[in-house]
C-alpha positions in Angstrom: 15.8 17.3 74.4 18.8 15.1 75.3 22.1 15.4 73.7 21.7 12.6 71.2 18.3 13.7 70.0 19.6 17.2 69.6 22.5 15.9 67.6 20.3 13.9 65.4 18.0 16.7 64.8 20.9 18.8 63.4 22.1 16.0 61.4 18.7 15.6 59.8 19.1 19.1 58.4 22.0 18.0 56.3 24.7 20.4 55.1 23.5 23.9 54.3 24.4 27.6 54.5 25.1 27.5 58.2 26.0 23.8 58.8 28.9 21.6 57.6 29.8 18.0 58.5 33.5 17.0 59.0 34.3 13.3 59.0 37.6 13.9 60.8 40.2 16.7 61.4 43.1 15.6 59.3 44.3 19.1 58.3 43.8 22.3 60.5 44.0 24.4 57.4 41.0 22.8 55.9 39.0 23.3 59.0 40.1 26.9 59.2 38.5 27.4 55.7 35.1 26.5 57.1 35.6 28.7 60.1 36.6 31.6 57.9 33.5 31.0 55.6 31.1 31.0 58.5 32.6 34.0 60.3 32.5 36.0 56.9 29.0 35.1 56.1 26.1 34.5 58.5 27.8 32.3 61.1 27.3 28.5 61.3 28.3 25.3 63.0 30.6 22.5 62.2 29.6 19.0 63.3 33.0 17.3 63.6 32.9 13.5 63.7 29.9 13.3 61.3 30.4 11.8 57.8 28.9 13.4 54.7 26.0 10.9 54.7 25.2 11.8 58.4 26.6 8.7 60.1 28.6 9.2 63.2 32.2 8.5 63.0 33.3 10.3 66.1 36.4 12.4 67.1 39.1 9.7 67.5 41.6 11.5 69.9 42.5 14.5 71.9 44.9 15.4 69.1 42.0 16.0 66.7 40.4 18.3 69.4 43.8 20.2 69.7 43.8 20.6 65.9 40.3 22.2 66.0 41.6 24.8 68.4 44.6 25.4 66.2 42.3 25.9 63.2 40.3 28.5 65.1 43.1 30.4 66.9 46.4 29.8 64.9 45.2 29.5 61.2 42.6 32.2 61.2 43.3 36.0 61.3 41.9 38.0 63.0 41.1 35.4 65.6 37.4 34.5 65.3 35.0 33.7 68.1 34.1 30.0 68.3 32.5 27.8 70.8 33.2 24.2 71.2 30.6 21.7 72.6 31.1 17.9 73.0 28.3 15.5 72.7 28.6 11.7 73.5 26.2 9.5 71.4 26.4 5.7 70.7 29.8 5.5 72.2 31.3 8.3 70.0 32.4 11.7 70.6 31.0 14.5 68.4 32.3 18.0 68.7 30.0 21.0 67.6 32.0 24.2 66.7 29.7 27.1 66.6 31.1 30.2 64.7 29.1 33.5 65.0 29.3 36.1 62.1 32.4 38.2 62.7 32.3 42.1 63.0 36.0 42.2 61.9 35.7 40.9 58.4 37.4 39.5 56.5 38.5 36.7 58.8 41.2 34.9 56.6 42.3 31.3 56.8 45.8 30.0 56.0 45.8 28.1 52.8 47.9 25.0 52.2 50.4 27.2 50.4 50.8 29.5 53.4 48.8 32.4 51.8 45.9 33.9 53.8 42.6 33.8 52.1 39.1 34.9 53.0 36.2 32.6 52.4 32.4 32.9 52.3 29.7 30.4 52.7 27.2 29.9 49.7 24.7 27.0 50.2 26.8 24.1 51.3 30.1 25.4 49.8 33.1 27.4 51.0 34.1 29.8 48.3 37.1 32.2 48.1 35.8 35.8 48.6 36.0 37.9 45.5 37.9 41.3 45.3 34.4 42.9 45.6 33.7 41.2 48.9 36.9 42.6 50.3 36.1 46.1 49.1 32.5 45.8 50.4 33.8 44.9 53.9 36.1 47.9 53.7 33.1 50.0 52.8 31.1 48.7 55.7 33.8 49.8 58.0 33.6 53.4 57.0 31.8 56.0 59.3 28.0 55.9 59.2 26.4 58.6 57.1 28.7 58.3 54.1 27.1 59.5 50.8 27.2 58.2 47.1 28.2 60.8 44.5 27.0 60.3 40.9 30.1 61.6 39.0 31.2 60.8 35.6 33.0 57.7 36.6 30.0 56.3 38.3 27.8 57.1 35.3 30.3 55.4 33.0 30.2 52.2 35.1 26.4 52.2 35.3 26.2 52.7 31.5 28.3 49.6 31.1 25.9 47.5 33.2 23.6 45.5 30.9 22.1 42.4 32.3 24.0 40.0 34.5 27.8 40.4 34.0 31.0 39.2 35.6 33.6 41.4 37.1 35.8 41.1 34.0 33.0 41.8 31.6 32.2 45.1 33.4 35.8 46.1 33.4 35.9 45.6 29.6 32.6 47.4 28.9 33.4 50.3 31.1 37.0 50.7 30.1 37.7 51.8 33.7 40.7 50.5 35.8 40.2 47.2 37.5 40.7 48.7 41.1 38.2 51.5 40.4 35.5 49.1 39.2 35.9 46.9 42.2 35.7 50.0 44.6 32.7 51.4 42.8 30.8 48.0 42.6 31.3 47.7 46.4 29.8 51.2 47.0 26.9 50.6 44.6 26.1 47.3 46.3 26.4 49.0 49.7 23.9 51.6 48.6 21.5 48.9 47.1 21.9 50.2 43.5 23.6 47.1 42.2 22.9 43.5 43.1 24.9 40.4 42.7 24.5 36.6 43.0 26.6 33.5 42.5 25.8 31.2 39.6 27.8 28.6 37.8 30.9 29.2 40.0 31.1 33.0 39.3 29.7 36.2 40.6 27.3 38.1 38.4 26.5 41.8 38.9 23.4 43.6 37.7 21.3 46.8 38.3 18.8 46.4 41.1 15.7 47.1 39.0 16.6 44.4 36.2 
């Protein structure tokens, strides 16, 4: 398959969990957000120089290519792996930036305010990672073979779990400190006791057998 056919086959997929279109690189911080989201989730690719409707606009200058590298290596911490490929089609230059999932999560991106934030990818959106994501990544870095102890605090949290609830609802019902609830939720998710999903712009937690 030649480069143009390969590019068009990718574009035909549209934007999804592992693919994002960028019309142009006007702000390295915005591009860094997508890099962070892919690195913290399942990896993905950015088609840079492609409009939201799939039409080719092309990368206009070497300056834009430089900004892509800035986004990956200056505005993301820790520095993610990223591969840049250039395709020429219909007289336009398209850059494919492929980002694998990171084994050093969270990969944070510099926000316009200067603050470093971690993002995740859900469907075709980049979402700020929740405090539970951060705790879950810390949990995953612990030595293999860690165990889950069912003490009174864990029972108190589990007793508060009724249906799908937000983090704040669980904190209110359990009457446990916020940092404790976040840590326990991460551990319970890690051990497949609690599940969670994203609905209507919020994360909802529920017992696995519900």
